[in-house]
MIGUKOL-457397 format. One line per 4 residues: number of its first residue (from 1); for each residue x, y, z of N, C-alpha, C. Coordinates in steps of 0.1 Angstrom, whole numbers. Example, Ala and Ser with C-alpha at 12.3 -4.5 7.8 and 13.67 -1.06 7.14 Angstrom:
<pases>
1) 132 -57 78 123 -45 78 132 -33 78 | 128 -22 71 137 -11 71 129 0 79 $
</pases>
This chain:
<pases>
1) -171 62 187 -171 59 173 -158 64 167 | -151 57 159 -139 61 152 -128 63 162 | -128 57 174 -117 60 184 -103 57 178 | -102 46 171 -88 44 165 -85 54 154 $
5) -94 57 146 -92 66 134 -88 80 139 | -97 86 147 -94 99 151 -83 100 162 | -81 90 169 -70 89 179 -57 89 171 | -56 81 161 -44 80 152 -42 94 146 $
9) -52 100 141 -51 113 134 -45 123 143 | -50 124 155 -45 133 165 -30 132 167 | -25 120 167 -11 117 168 -2 121 156 | -8 119 144 -1 121 132 -3 134 124 $
13) -13 141 127 -17 152 119 -7 163 118 | 2 165 127 12 175 126 24 171 117 | 24 159 112 34 155 103 30 155 89 | 22 165 85 18 168 72 29 177 65 $
17) 33 174 53 43 182 46 37 185 33 | 32 198 32 24 202 20 32 200 7 | 45 202 7 52 202 -6 53 188 -11 | 50 178 -2 52 164 -6 38 158 -10 $
21) 28 166 -11 14 161 -15 9 170 -26 | 3 164 -36 -3 173 -47 -15 181 -42 | -18 192 -49 -30 199 -45 -43 191 -45 | -44 182 -55 -56 173 -55 -57 164 -43 $
25) -46 158 -39 -46 149 -27 -48 157 -14 | -43 169 -14 -45 178 -3 -61 180 -1 | -67 183 -12 -81 185 -12 -89 173 -8 | -85 161 -14 -91 149 -10 -91 146 5 $
29) -79 149 11 -78 146 25 -87 155 33 | -88 168 29 -97 177 37 -112 173 35 | -115 168 23 -129 164 20 -132 151 28 | -123 142 28 -125 129 36 -127 132 51 $
33) -119 141 56 -120 144 70 -133 150 73 | -138 159 65 -151 166 67 -162 155 66 | -161 146 56 -172 136 55 -172 126 66 | -160 123 72 -160 113 83 -166 119 96 $
37) -167 132 96 -174 139 108 -189 139 107 | -194 135 96 -209 136 94 -215 125 101 | -227 127 107 -233 117 116 -238 104 109 | -239 104 96 -244 92 89 -233 82 86 $
41) -220 85 90 -209 76 89 -204 71 102 | -202 58 103 -197 52 115 -187 41 112 | -183 33 123 -172 24 121 -176 12 112 | -188 11 108 -193 0 99 -195 4 85 $
45) -194 17 82 -197 21 68 -188 33 64 | -177 36 71 -169 48 68 -162 47 55 | -159 35 49 -153 35 36 -162 39 25 | -175 42 28 -184 47 18 -186 62 19 $
49) -178 69 27 -179 83 25 -174 87 11 | -181 96 4 -180 97 -10 -166 98 -16 | -158 107 -10 -144 109 -16 -135 97 -14 | -136 91 -2 -128 78 0 -133 67 -9 $
53) -146 65 -10 -151 54 -19 -146 56 -33 | -147 69 -38 -143 71 -52 -128 69 -54 | -120 71 -44 -105 70 -46 -100 56 -44 | -106 48 -35 -100 36 -31 -107 23 -36 $
57) -120 24 -40 -127 12 -44 -125 9 -59 | -122 -3 -62 -122 -8 -76 -136 -11 -79 | -139 -12 -92 -152 -16 -97 -155 -30 -94 | -164 -33 -84 -165 -47 -80 -169 -57 -91 $
61) -179 -52 -100 -184 -61 -111 -172 -63 -121 | -164 -53 -124 -153 -55 -133 -143 -64 -128 | -139 -62 -115 -129 -71 -108 -134 -86 -109 | -146 -88 -105 -151 -102 -104 -154 -108 -117 $
65) -154 -101 -128 -156 -106 -141 -143 -109 -148 | -132 -104 -143 -119 -106 -150 -108 -112 -141 | -109 -112 -128 -98 -116 -120 -99 -131 -115 | -111 -136 -112 -112 -150 -106 -105 -161 -114 $
69) -106 -161 -127 -100 -172 -135 -85 -171 -134 | -78 -160 -137 -63 -160 -135 -59 -161 -121 | -66 -157 -111 -63 -159 -97 -63 -173 -94 | -74 -180 -98 -75 -195 -95 -63 -202 -101 $
73) -59 -198 -113 -47 -205 -120 -34 -202 -112 | -33 -190 -107 -21 -187 -98 -21 -195 -85 | -32 -196 -79 -33 -204 -67 -29 -218 -69 | -33 -224 -80 -29 -238 -83 -14 -238 -86 $
77) -9 -229 -94 5 -228 -98 14 -228 -86 | 10 -220 -76 18 -218 -64 15 -228 -53 | 5 -237 -55 2 -247 -45 -4 -241 -33 | -12 -231 -34 -18 -225 -23 -33 -228 -21 $
81) -37 -239 -26 -52 -243 -25 -56 -243 -11 | -48 -248 -2 -52 -250 12 -50 -237 21 | -43 -228 16 -40 -216 24 -45 -203 19 | -50 -202 6 -54 -190 1 -66 -184 8 $
85) -75 -192 13 -87 -187 19 -83 -178 32 | -72 -181 38 -68 -172 49 -65 -158 44 | -60 -157 32 -58 -143 26 -71 -136 23 | -81 -143 20 -94 -138 15 -104 -134 26 $
89) -101 -137 38 -111 -134 49 -114 -119 49 | -127 -115 49 -131 -101 49 -129 -95 62 | -129 -82 62 -127 -74 75 -141 -68 79 | -143 -70 92 -156 -65 98 -154 -50 102 $
93) -151 -42 92 -149 -28 94 -150 -20 82 | -157 -9 82 -157 0 71 -167 -1 60 | -173 -13 58 -183 -15 49 -179 -19 35 | -168 -25 33 -164 -30 19 -174 -40 14 $
97) -177 -38 1 -188 -46 -5 -183 -61 -6 | -192 -70 -1 -189 -84 0 -192 -91 -14 | -185 -101 -16 -187 -109 -28 -184 -124 -24 | -185 -133 -34 -182 -147 -31 -171 -152 -41 $
101) -161 -159 -35 -150 -164 -43 -145 -176 -37 | -143 -187 -44 -137 -200 -39 -146 -205 -28 | -159 -203 -29 -168 -208 -19 -168 -201 -6 | -163 -189 -5 -164 -181 7 -167 -167 5 $
105) -171 -160 16 -174 -146 15 -161 -138 16 | -159 -128 8 -148 -120 8 -152 -106 2 | -143 -98 -2 -146 -85 -9 -138 -85 -22 | -143 -77 -32 -137 -76 -45 -123 -70 -44 $
109) -122 -60 -35 -109 -54 -33 -98 -64 -27 | -102 -73 -18 -93 -83 -13 -89 -92 -24 | -99 -97 -32 -97 -106 -44 -86 -99 -53 | -88 -87 -56 -79 -80 -65 -65 -79 -59 $
113) -64 -75 -46 -51 -74 -41 -44 -87 -39 | -51 -98 -36 -45 -111 -36 -40 -115 -49 | -47 -112 -60 -43 -114 -74 -30 -107 -77 | -30 -94 -73 -17 -86 -76 -5 -91 -68 $
117) -8 -95 -56 3 -100 -48 8 -114 -53 | -1 -123 -56 4 -136 -60 10 -136 -74 | 5 -127 -83 11 -125 -96 25 -120 -94 | 28 -111 -85 41 -107 -82 50 -118 -76 $
121) 45 -125 -67 52 -136 -61 56 -147 -72 | 47 -150 -81 50 -160 -91 60 -154 -101 | 59 -142 -105 68 -136 -115 82 -134 -110 | 83 -130 -98 97 -128 -92 102 -140 -85 $
125) 95 -151 -84 99 -163 -77 103 -158 -63 | 94 -151 -57 98 -144 -44 101 -154 -33 | 113 -154 -27 116 -164 -16 110 -159 -3 | 99 -164 1 92 -159 13 101 -159 25 $
129) 109 -169 27 117 -170 39 129 -160 39 | 131 -153 28 142 -143 28 137 -129 28 | 124 -127 30 117 -114 30 115 -110 45 | 121 -100 50 118 -96 64 112 -82 65 $
133) 113 -74 54 108 -60 55 102 -56 41 | 90 -50 42 82 -46 31 78 -31 33 | 80 -23 23 76 -9 24 66 -6 13 | 55 0 17 44 4 7 43 19 7 $
137) 43 25 -4 41 40 -5 27 42 -9 | 19 48 0 5 50 -3 -3 37 -1 | -8 35 11 -14 22 13 -29 21 13 | -36 32 8 -51 31 8 -56 29 22 $
141) -66 20 23 -71 17 36 -65 4 42 | -55 -1 36 -47 -11 42 -49 -25 37 | -56 -27 26 -59 -41 21 -46 -48 17 | -37 -42 9 -25 -49 5 -17 -52 18 $
145) -16 -43 27 -8 -46 40 -14 -59 46 | -27 -60 47 -34 -71 53 -31 -84 46 | -31 -84 32 -29 -95 24 -14 -100 26 | -5 -91 26 9 -95 27 13 -100 41 $
149) 7 -93 51 9 -98 65 3 -112 68 | -8 -115 61 -14 -128 62 -5 -138 55 | 1 -134 44 9 -143 36 23 -145 43 | 28 -134 49 42 -135 55 41 -128 69 $
153) 35 -134 79 33 -128 92 45 -124 100 | 57 -128 95 69 -125 102 76 -112 98 | 70 -105 88 77 -93 82 74 -81 90 | 83 -71 88 80 -57 93 75 -50 80 $
157) 62 -45 81 55 -38 70 54 -24 74 | 59 -15 64 58 -1 67 51 6 56 | 41 14 60 33 22 50 36 37 52 | 39 44 41 41 59 42 30 65 34 $
161) 23 75 40 11 81 34 8 94 41 | -3 100 38 -7 112 45 -12 108 59 | -12 117 69 -17 114 82 -31 108 82 | -40 114 74 -54 110 74 -55 96 68 $
165) -49 93 57 -50 80 50 -44 69 59 | -33 72 66 -28 63 76 -38 60 87 | -45 70 91 -54 68 102 -66 60 98 | -70 61 85 -81 53 80 -76 38 79 $
169) -64 36 75 -58 23 74 -57 17 88 | -53 25 97 -51 21 111 -65 16 117 | -75 23 114 -88 20 119 -92 6 113 | -90 5 100 -94 -7 92 -86 -19 97 $
173) -73 -18 99 -65 -29 103 -66 -33 118 | -71 -24 126 -72 -26 140 -82 -37 143 | -91 -40 133 -100 -51 135 -94 -65 131 | -82 -64 125 -76 -77 120 -64 -81 129 $
177) -56 -71 133 -43 -74 140 -44 -69 154 | -37 -75 163 -36 -70 177 -29 -57 178 | -32 -49 188 -27 -35 189 -12 -35 189 | -5 -45 195 9 -45 196 16 -48 183 $
181) 8 -51 172 14 -53 159 11 -41 150 | 6 -30 155 3 -18 148 10 -6 155 | 18 1 147 26 12 154 25 25 146 | 20 35 152 20 49 146 34 55 149 $
185) 40 59 138 54 64 139 54 79 140 | 61 84 151 63 98 153 79 100 153 | 84 111 159 98 113 158 107 103 165 | 101 97 176 110 88 184 103 75 186 $
189) 93 71 179 86 59 181 94 47 175 | 96 36 182 104 25 175 94 18 166 | 101 12 156 93 3 146 91 -10 152 | 80 -17 148 77 -30 153 77 -40 142 $
193) 78 -53 146 75 -64 136 60 -66 135 | 54 -59 126 40 -58 124 38 -47 113 | 28 -38 115 26 -28 105 29 -14 111 | 38 -7 105 41 6 109 36 17 100 $
197) 31 28 106 24 38 98 32 51 99 | 39 55 88 48 66 88 42 78 80 | 39 89 86 33 101 79 43 107 69 | 39 112 58 48 117 48 58 127 53 $
201) 54 135 63 63 145 68 75 139 76 | 75 126 78 86 119 85 93 110 75 | 94 114 63 100 106 52 114 101 56 | 121 110 63 135 106 67 136 96 78 $
205) 124 91 83 124 81 93 122 67 87 | 119 67 74 116 54 67 129 45 67 | 126 32 69 137 22 69 143 21 55 | 156 19 54 162 19 41 167 5 38 $
209) 162 -5 45 166 -19 42 155 -28 39 | 145 -23 31 134 -32 27 138 -42 17 | 131 -53 17 133 -64 7 123 -62 -4 | 111 -57 -2 101 -55 -12 96 -41 -11 $
213) 94 -35 -22 88 -21 -23 75 -23 -31 | 64 -16 -26 51 -16 -32 45 -2 -34 | 40 1 -46 33 14 -48 23 11 -59 | 10 10 -55 -1 7 -64 -8 20 -68 $
217) -4 26 -79 -9 38 -85 -7 50 -76 | 1 49 -66 3 61 -57 14 70 -61 | 25 65 -67 36 74 -71 32 82 -83 | 23 77 -92 19 85 -103 9 96 -99 $
221) 5 96 -86 -4 106 -81 4 115 -71 | 17 113 -70 25 121 -62 33 132 -70 | 38 142 -63 46 152 -70 59 145 -76 | 65 150 -87 77 144 -92 88 145 -82 $
225) 88 155 -73 98 156 -62 98 143 -54 | 86 138 -50 85 127 -42 89 114 -49 | 85 113 -62 89 102 -70 104 101 -70 | 111 112 -72 125 112 -73 131 109 -59 $
229) 125 114 -48 129 111 -35 130 96 -32 | 119 89 -36 117 75 -34 128 68 -42 | 130 71 -55 140 65 -63 154 68 -58 | 156 80 -52 169 83 -47 173 74 -35 $
233) 163 69 -28 166 59 -17 168 45 -22 | 167 44 -36 168 31 -42 157 22 -38 | 145 28 -38 132 21 -35 133 15 -20 | 139 24 -12 141 20 2 149 8 4 $
237) 159 6 -5 168 -5 -5 163 -18 -10 | 150 -18 -15 144 -31 -19 150 -37 -31 | 151 -50 -31 155 -58 -42 144 -60 -52 | 132 -62 -47 120 -65 -55 110 -54 -54 $
241) 102 -52 -65 93 -41 -65 80 -45 -72 | 68 -41 -67 55 -42 -72 49 -28 -74 | 48 -23 -86 42 -10 -88 32 -10 -99 | 23 -1 -98 13 1 -109 12 16 -111 $
245) 9 20 -124 8 34 -127 1 34 -141 | -4 46 -145 -8 48 -159 3 57 -165 | 0 62 -177 11 69 -184 18 79 -175 | 31 76 -174 39 85 -164 54 83 -169 $
249) 59 94 -176 72 93 -182 83 91 -171 | 82 98 -160 92 97 -150 93 83 -144 | 81 77 -141 81 63 -136 87 54 -146 | 83 55 -159 89 46 -169 104 47 -169 $
253) 109 59 -168 124 61 -169 130 54 -157 | 125 56 -145 131 51 -132 131 36 -131 | 120 30 -136 120 15 -134 125 7 -146 | 131 15 -155 137 8 -167 152 11 -168 $
257) 159 13 -156 173 15 -156 180 2 -159 | 193 3 -162 201 -9 -166 202 -19 -155 | 201 -14 -142 203 -24 -131 190 -30 -126 | 180 -30 -135 167 -35 -130 161 -45 -141 $
261) 157 -56 -137 149 -65 -145 134 -62 -143 | 127 -58 -153 113 -55 -152 104 -64 -160 | 92 -67 -154 82 -75 -161 69 -68 -161 | 64 -65 -172 51 -58 -173 39 -68 -175 $
265) 29 -65 -167 17 -74 -168 5 -65 -174 | 0 -69 -186 -11 -61 -191 -23 -63 -182 | -32 -53 -181 -43 -53 -172 -56 -55 -180 | -63 -66 -178 -76 -67 -185 -87 -60 -176 $
269) -84 -58 -164 -94 -52 -155 -95 -37 -156 | -83 -30 -156 -83 -15 -156 -75 -11 -168 | -81 -8 -179 -74 -4 -191 -66 9 -189 | -53 9 -193 -45 21 -191 -36 19 -180 $
273) -39 11 -170 -30 8 -159 -19 -1 -163 | -7 1 -158 4 -7 -161 9 -13 -148 | 10 -26 -147 14 -34 -135 28 -39 -138 | 37 -35 -130 51 -38 -132 57 -45 -120 $
277) 65 -55 -122 73 -61 -112 87 -59 -116 | 96 -56 -106 110 -54 -109 119 -61 -99 | 131 -64 -104 141 -70 -95 154 -63 -98 | 159 -57 -88 172 -49 -90 184 -59 -90 $
281) 193 -57 -99 204 -66 -101 215 -63 -91 | 217 -51 -87 228 -47 -78 221 -40 -66 | 224 -44 -54 218 -38 -42 229 -31 -35 | 227 -18 -32 236 -11 -23 228 -6 -11 $
285) 236 -3 0 229 1 12 222 14 9 | 210 15 14 202 27 13 200 34 26 | 203 47 26 202 55 38 192 66 36 | 180 63 40 169 73 37 172 86 43 $
289) 177 87 55 179 99 62 189 108 55 | 198 102 47 208 109 40 205 112 26 | 193 108 22 189 111 8 190 125 5 | 197 129 -5 199 143 -8 186 150 -12 $
293) 177 143 -19 164 149 -23 155 150 -11 | 155 140 -3 147 140 9 151 151 19 | 164 152 21 169 163 30 166 177 24 | 168 179 11 165 192 5 150 195 6 $
297) 142 185 3 127 188 3 122 191 17 | 127 184 27 122 186 41 127 198 48 | 139 203 43 144 215 49 141 228 42 | 136 226 29 133 239 21 122 247 27 $
</pases>
């Protein structure tokens, strides 16, 4: 039981960096690990361990009452009527609540992530054939990674998160993608064209040549030090960004610089959340390993 999850955690657990994680998230990780060891959780229902469920699940009823109509409009606008169902296929792992949309079984979380992604694609007129690398800061249990990889299977997708959350995502995604497309990153592990899982303590191993940067409510739950570290890498070199946050003065400041075009999307689903797409006007080479804030934080 949980061979992929606990096997991944054994490989990644030493790459925890306390100063890069808030006390709240430190506690959440310890609570989740404790709950996952309880006998009532298994590989079919682990997403329902209390702390994990409270942190990663959107309100299914709220999502399905507000998202289907605008998502359907987006699908038609982008001409994806014949291919969107491939993005919506549910995962036979973890126990995500099932729902029905467009005549098929899926989950409310997948519906919401597909909506966020396609809204971003439409707003930025994202050129699919020119995207080769995506970086996500804080990937939850991997739903957005799954949606993007189904939409653009040719890309290298990299998630940076705590060792435990990466292990949960690895377990979840191992039922969707073959093993050779999932890579746990340590000091000397090569990256693959698939999904790479980078623990927060190896921030300086992050690629600096991303085309798209994603952070869905994760940066506003990170220490300001980390937010500045990410911005110091120029969003890992990305030209395009998809971020969400609630009231956060530092994030507002960083994504409204003169070299960025930003587009705000009001949220009817989760009041107080701000969904922002950005496009950087000038792109310079990003060297994550030479980031002054990253180097200072990891050596302090």
